[in-house]
N, C-alpha and C positions, 0 to 999 in steps of 0.2 A: 504494500500500500504506500503510495507516494505521500510524503510529508507535506502538509499545506504550507505554502510560503508565508513567512511571518514578515509583514510589512515593516514592523518596528526594527527588525534585524537589518533589513536593507537600508532603512533610514540611518540606523546607527553606523553602519559601514560607510554610508555617504558622508555623514558628519565627520567620522574619524579620518577618512582619506583627505578631507579638506584640512583638518587639524594637523595631519601629518605634514602637509605642505607648509603650513604655518610654523610647525615645529622645527623646520629646517632653515628658518629665517635667522640670519646672523643677529639681527636686531633684537630677537627674543631670547638669545642665549643667556642662561643663568638668571632668568626671571621666573616668577611663580607660574606663569602661563607655560613656559618651556617645560618645567618639571611636571606640571599637571598633564600636559600632552604626552610626554614620554612615559609617564607612570602607567599608561594603559594602551597607547595607540597601536603598537604592533601585537601585543598579547591578544587584543580584541579579535584580530583576524584569525589567530590560531584557535581561540576559544570558540568562535562561531563556526569555524571549519569542523572542529570536534563536535559541535552541537548537531551538525547534520551528518555525522559519521554513520556509515552503514558497512557491515562486514562484506568484504569482497576477496577474491583471490589476489595474491600479491601481483600476479601478472596484470590483472585488471587495474589495480592501483598504479602500477608502473606505466601502463599504456595511457590511462587517463591523465596521469600526472605529467607524462611526457608531452602530450598534446596541449594541455592547459597551462603548464608551468614551465617545463624545460624549454619548449620551443620559443615562447616569448622571451625567456632569459637569454637564450642563444642569439636570437635575432637582435634584441636590444643591445647585448654585449658587442656584437659585430658592428652595429651602427656606431656605438660609443667608441670602439677601438678605431674605426675609420675616421671619425671626427678628431680623435686625439692625434692620430698620425698626420692628417691632412691640415687641420686648423692650428695645431700647436707644434709639436716636434716629435722626433723619434723616441726620446725618453718618455714623454707623456704617453705615447702609444704603448710602449713596452710596460710602463707602470700600470696602465689600465688593463692590459692583457693579463698581467700577473694578478691584479686585483680580481679580475673576473674568474680566474682559475681558483683563487682562494675563496672567493664568493662571499665576502663579508663587507661591512662598512668600515673596516679598520679595527685593529685590536692592539691593546697595550701589552700583549704577551711578552714576558721578558726573554724567552728563548728565541722566538721568531717574531720580531717586531714588524707587524704588517700595517701599522696605522696609516702609512702613506700609500699603501696598495689597496685601493678600495674599488668594489664593484658598484658602489652607489646603492640607492634604495632597492634595486632588484635582488639584493641578497635574500630578501624575504621569499622570493619564488623558489630558490634552491632549498631554503630551510623548510618551507612548507612541503615541498616534494618529498624530501627524506623523512620528515616528521610523520606524514601520512603513512608511508610505508612501514616505518618502525612501529607506529601505533597499531597498524593492522596486524603485524606479526605478533605483538603482545596480546592483542585481543584473541587471535586465533589459537595461540599456544597456552595462555594462562590468564584468561579474562577475569577470573575470580580475584586475582591479586593485582589487577591492572593499576589501581590507584597507588598502591605501595611501590610497584615497579617504576611507574612514571616519576614519582617523587624522588626515588633513589637515583634513577638515571639522570634526572634533571640536576640534582645536587652534584653528582659526581662529575658530569661533563661541564657544568658551570666552572667548577674549580680546576678541572683538568685543562680546559681551554684557556682559562685565565692564567694559570701558573705553569703549565707544562708545554703545550703546543696548541696553536690555533689550527685546528684540522682544516684541510682544504675542502672545497665544495660545500662549505657551510654545514658540515656534518655535526660539529659541536653545537651550533645554534639549534639545529634540528632536535638533537637529544634534549637540550635544555628546554625546548618548547613543549616537550611531551606533557609536562604538568598542566600547561594551558589547554592543550588538546583534550586531555582527560577531564579537565574542569568543564569544558563545553559539553561533553557527553553526560556528565553528572547533572549539569543544569537542565538538560533536556529530560533526563530520567526523573529528576525530582521536581521538575516544573520551574521554569525560569521566573514565573510570576508568583511562586508559592510562599516566599518569605514574608512573615508577619512583621518583622522588625527591620524594615528597609532602612530606616534612618541610621542604624548601627553600621550598615554596610557603607553608607555615604561617609560616615565619620572615619571609618578605617581607610577609605580611599583618600580623604583629605589629609589624614595623618601620614599616609604613605608618600604623597607628593610634597609634603612639607619637610619630612625628615629623612627621606631616602631618594636615591636616584636610580632609575632603571633604564638600561640601554642594552637591549637584547643583542644587537649586532656586535657590540664591543664587550659583551660578557660582564657588564657592570650592574651589580645588584648590591647597593651599599649595605643593605640589611636584608638578606635573602627572604626570611619569613614574611616581613612586612611588605617588601617589594612585590613578592609573588601574590600575597593575599590582596594587597592594594590594587594590583592589576585586574584581578578578578572582580573586586568590588567596583572598580572604576568602569569596567565593562557593563556591569549590571546597572550602574548609575546612568550611563549613556543610553542603555537600552530603555530604561524607565523614562528618560527625557524624550526619547524617540517615540515611545508610545503616546506621550502627551501631545506631541505635535503631529501625530499621524493623521489627525482630522483636518489639519490645515492644508487643504487640497493643493494649492499652488506649490508651496514650498515642499510639502511631503512628496509630491509626484516627482519633482526635480531631484530631491535627495534619494528617492528610491532608484531613479535611473542612474544616478552617480554611484550609489551603493552596489548596483548590479554590474558596474564596469570599473571597479577599483583596480583590477589588474592592468587594464589598458592605461589608466591614469598613472599608475605606479611606473610603468615602463616609460611613458612620455616624460614623467617627472625626472627620471634618470637621465634621459637625453637632454633635458633642460639643465640639469646639474652639470653635465659635461660641456655643454655648448655655450652657457651664458657669458663666460668671460670673453670668448671670441666674438660673440654677437655685440656685446657692449663696446669692445675695441673697434669693431667694424663700423659701429654707429657713432664712434668718437664720444662715448658717454663714460664719464669717470666711474671707476669701480668702487664707489662708496658702499657701505653696508646697506643703505636704503635702496640704492640702484640695483645692487645684487639681488636683494630680496624681491623687489618689484619685477625684475627680469625673470627670476625663478618662477614666480606665479604666472606671469603673462606667457612665457615660453611653454610652460606645462599646458596651459589652455590651448595655445596655438597648435602645439603638436598633437594634442588629444582630439581636437575637433575633426580633422580629416578621417581619423580612424573610426570615430563614432558615426560619422556620416556614411562611411563605407559599410558599417554594420547596421545601417538603417536608423540613424539618429533622427529624432524629431523634437523640436523645441517643446518644453513642458506645456506651453499653452495650447499646443496641438494635440498632445497625447492625453491631456487632462479630460476627465469625464465630467 
């Protein structure tokens, strides 16, 4: 039986992908808004992916993941590598090539320092691809203890990736995300709307982004228990807000559409991240933090629109019922 689509989840994903773009603004660095966004924005996508988890063969997960996640990753990486070589220089191209092979947004790992070798925001595609496969194996082999196994693996690979080696192809990030994937499945089984004391979850989230910093791509969880719990509570808070605005027909329709195309936006956001310095130089615009931020947002929109048009995009005032 097919699970009925939850409008609030699509809206929450739409809100979060917009917040992700804002979270990459230099002008918001080290502000409360920055820590609030990072406290939940990438975990939310793992959580809602786990929410819709259905057991399949590993072959099915690999095939579906290849078409939906790996292909966009490879295509985006190739475009970004070409831009780096053509618009910048050989060193920039090689650096992005290595970053794409490592597959993360940069890590402070003391053994292999890869902070300057970054794949950009598309690291998420690789991490989700592997996370889905790992999780399916756990469910097929020992579903009874899946929660304990996911917590232990997340803990181990968080520290392993932070202190020992940043595994290539985002394998470490994928293992660390298992706890979020499992949380999504538990939210579905126990009812995402079932909690009676919602306000306590909001307080936990507020405490998390005030007192901790979570950055999945760089394996930063300044206080692991609160960071992890706060990410889950933050996801629920955004979901609750999305439910409240789901009746606002104009804005909710647009956010639903955005939420259903977050992967395309993520890929275009990565191309914007790579190309913005070149575009600003070409237009003779000074690379101030504000100009960099504005160009990041505008280029993401410019790159995304042709793809959405190709996929049958219609403005929200046309698709509105």
